[in-house]
N, C-alpha and C positions, 0 to 999 in steps of 0.2 A: 194904462201906461205899459209900454213894451219893456221887456227886460233887455238890458244892454248885452250885446254879443260878447261872450267870454273871449273869443279869439281876438277881438279888437281890444279887450282889456289887458290881456297878457303883456303886450309890449309896453304898457304904461306902468307896470309894477316891477319891483326889483327881484324877480323870481329867476332862479337858475335851475337847469335840468336835474341837478343833484340835490336840491333842497328837500327838506321835510316840511310839509305845509299842512294846514288844517283848513278845510272848507266848513266854516261854522254855520250851522243852519243850512245844510246842503239841500234840503227839500227833496225834490225828485231827481236831483243830480244834474241839473242844467249846467252848472259850472264844474261839477266833479269830473265828468268825462273829458272836457278839454284840458283841465288842469292835470288830470292823470296822464293824458297823452304827452303833455309838455314835460312832465317830471319823469322822463323815461329812465333816468338814473337815480331817481329819488323816491319819495314816499308821500302819499296823501292820506290824511285822515278825513273821512267824510263824517261829520257830526250832525246829529239832529235829535230833538226830543221826541219826535214822532216815529214810531216803529214802522208804520205804513209807508212813510216817506223813505226811510232807509231801505225797505224792501223794494220800492220802486227804483231807487238808485242801484241796488244790487242787480236788478234785472237789466238796467242800462249797461252796467259794467260787464255783466256776463255776455251781453250781446256784442260788445266791442272787444271782449277778451282782455280787459285790463286787470293785471294782477298786483299792481303796486298801490292799490287803494284799500284801506282798512275802514270798514264801517263801524262806527261806535255810537251807541245811544248816550246822549248827554242829558244833563239837567239844565233847567232854565239859566242858572248863573254859575254852573260848575262844569268845567270841561274834564273829561276822563283821560287827561294826559299828564305826563310827568312835568315837573318844573324844568325850565330851560331846554325843552325838547324840540322846539319848532324854530325854523328859520323865518317863517312867515305864516300869515293867516289871511283868509278872505272871509268877510262877513257881509254878504250881499242881501239887502232887504230883510235884515234880521232884527236890528235894534228896536224898531218900532213895535215888534211883537213881544219884547221882553219886559216884564214888570219892573225890573231894576237893571237897566242897561249898563249903569256904571259898574255894578258888581260883576257883570259878565265881562266887561272890558278889563277890569282889574284881574280877573281870572285868566283871560287871554294873555295879558301882560306877563303873568306868572309863568305861563307855558312857553313864552318866547325866549330865545337865547339873547345874550347881551346886545347883539347887533340886529335883533329881530324886528320885523315890520308887520304892520297890520293894514289891510286895505278895507275900507268901508265903502259900500255902494248903497245909496239911499235916494229916495225921491225927495225933492225939495220940500214938499208940503203935502197936506191932506192927511187923511186917516192912515195911509200907508207911506208916510214919510216922516223925516226928521229935519227940522229947520237947521240950516248950516250953523247959525250962531249957537243953537242948543247943542249941536254936535261938537262944536269947538269947546264948549263948556264941559261936556261929558269927557272929552279927551283930556282936558286939563285936570279934572277930578281924578281920572284914572292914571295920571302921571305919564301920559304919552306926549311926545313932541310931534307937532304937525309939520310934516316935511313938504307936502304938496296937496293941492286941492284942484280938481278939474271938473268942469261941466262936461257931461257925457252926451246929452242930447236936448238940453233945455228943460227937461223934466226931472232929471236925476244927475247926481254928482258922485264922484269918488273922492275919498280922502285917504292919503297915505300918511301913516303915523309910524313913529319908531319908539322903541323902548327907551 
């Protein structure tokens, strides 16, 4: 399954160039570079549990000379960020990897400002996916309000939730 193009995702989310955002589970930086470019007057935290992935993201950032991105190693269910420090966050293809996704969602909620938003991108099904009904239940448990849900390409969806 192909990864959805970040440049096509940006207009679908309530992001502004001055925001402070987290790319939760940034992997090799596929979303980090486009988000960092968009946030020309803001800040992006690229978070991952895997140091090798953070190193790969650092190389990508150095190549395009982005300086508004801070790489941070996170834990499975604990983000290394202050309370109420984010305008928004993206978690793309992350929740199916986490042992306790509700705990991670609750910690992401802790980091969001009062009007903060979280965008989830997941496959609909399979080993690398989360069923939409299961995702809705997780959001309810984590006390998020679902604001929008959109099919991206027939195999994956995005869900926009608010604090």
